[in-house]
C-alpha positions in Angstrom: 110.9 107.6 135.3 109.4 104.3 134.8 110.2 101.8 132.3 107.1 100.7 130.1 106.9 96.7 130.8 105.1 94.2 129.4 100.8 94.8 130.5 97.6 93.7 129.5 97.6 94.6 126.0 101.0 92.7 125.5 99.3 89.5 126.5 96.9 89.5 123.9 99.1 89.4 121.9 100.6 86.5 123.0 97.4 84.6 121.4 99.4 84.4 117.6 102.4 82.6 119.6 102.9 79.3 117.9 103.3 77.7 114.3 99.6 78.2 111.8 99.3 77.2 108.5 96.0 77.4 106.1 94.7 77.8 103.0 94.6 81.2 101.0 92.9 83.2 98.3 94.2 86.0 96.7 92.8 88.1 94.2 94.6 89.7 91.0 96.4 92.9 92.1 99.4 94.5 90.5 101.6 92.0 92.6 100.4 89.1 90.9 97.3 86.7 89.1 95.7 85.7 92.5 94.5 82.7 93.0 94.8 79.9 95.7 97.8 79.8 97.9 99.1 77.8 101.0 100.2 80.7 103.8 102.6 79.5 107.1 102.8 81.4 110.2 105.4 81.7 112.7 105.0 84.0 115.8 107.3 84.7 118.7 107.6 87.1 121.3 110.7 89.3 121.8 112.2 92.2 123.3 111.2 90.7 126.8 107.7 90.4 126.0 107.4 93.6 124.5 107.2 92.4 121.2 105.9 89.9 118.7 108.0 88.4 115.7 106.3 87.2 112.9 107.8 85.0 110.2 105.4 83.9 106.9 105.8 82.0 103.6 103.7 82.0 101.1 103.4 78.5 99.0 101.7 78.0 95.1 102.3 74.8 93.5 105.2 73.9 96.5 107.2 76.3 96.0 107.6 79.7 98.1 106.1 82.7 96.2 106.3 85.1 98.7 108.2 86.0 102.2 107.2 88.1 105.0 108.3 89.5 109.0 106.5 91.4 110.8 107.4 93.4 114.1 104.2 93.8 116.4 104.4 96.4 119.5 102.2 97.9 121.9 102.4 101.8 122.1 103.6 103.1 125.1 100.5 104.6 126.8 97.6 103.2 124.8 96.0 100.0 123.3 97.1 101.0 120.0 99.0 98.1 118.2 101.5 99.2 116.3 102.6 96.5 113.0 105.8 97.0 110.8 105.5 94.4 108.0 108.8 93.6 105.5 108.4 91.1 103.0 109.9 90.4 99.7 108.4 92.8 97.5 110.9 95.3 98.9 108.8 98.4 99.8 109.5 100.3 103.1 107.5 99.5 105.7 104.6 102.0 107.2 103.2 101.2 110.7 99.8 100.1 110.2 97.5 101.2 113.7 95.7 98.7 114.9 93.2 98.2 117.8 91.1 95.0 119.3 87.7 95.3 119.2 86.8 91.7 121.1 88.8 88.9 119.6 89.4 90.7 116.4 92.5 92.8 115.7 91.9 95.6 113.1 95.0 97.2 111.7 95.0 100.5 108.9 97.8 101.8 107.1 98.6 104.3 104.2 101.3 104.5 102.0 102.1 106.4 98.7 100.4 103.2 97.0 97.1 103.4 98.7 95.6 102.7 101.8 94.9 98.8 103.3 92.8 97.3 106.1 94.0 94.3 108.1 92.3 92.4 110.0 92.8 88.7 112.3 90.0 87.8 113.6 90.6 84.5 116.1 88.0 81.7 116.5 89.3 80.2 119.7 92.8 79.6 120.3 93.4 77.3 117.3 92.3 79.3 114.8 92.0 82.9 113.1 90.5 84.2 109.7 93.0 86.9 108.2 92.0 89.2 105.6 93.6 92.4 103.8 91.4 94.6 102.3 93.1 97.3 99.9 92.8 100.7 98.5 94.9 101.2 95.5 95.7 104.5 93.8 91.9 106.7 93.5 90.0 103.7 94.1 87.1 104.8 96.1 86.1 101.5 98.0 88.3 99.0 99.6 88.1 95.4 97.9 89.3 91.9 99.1 92.9 91.2 98.5 93.9 88.1 100.5 91.5 86.1 102.6 93.5 83.2 105.1 92.0 80.7 107.2 94.5 79.6 109.7 95.1 76.8 111.9 97.8 76.1 114.9 100.0 73.3 113.9 102.9 71.5 115.2 106.1 73.6 114.8 107.2 74.4 111.7 110.5 73.1 110.2 114.0 75.4 109.8 
């Protein structure tokens, strides 16, 4: 049996490598009042190119109010992208399953709290929009929870 090695699906994830920052708009939710914030991502390749690791912090009024850590893998034998998100809310992560559609990586996840859709839409190599849509509880429709527009920036301190 040949061990999995990074391939074209892994190479697509390399677009995320680097540091990103940008404005965010959050809707009111069970986790906060919503409003504007600034998001910062640091993404790097790990595990011999088999994984992408994300470090995230969200700032409001100069204070860090939310932090997260993402682990992204390509499912062996498929083009599915799997994403686990750990954050300062402390919910255990359920894998979100994603696929590329052109320059946009779409994920969907279902948990006891509801369902979520995540969209990373790249515009060239130095800009992307990230949108989270939630359907909580018995809501019939998804609604936008967060929208962020990020640009590549020089390396983040720390």
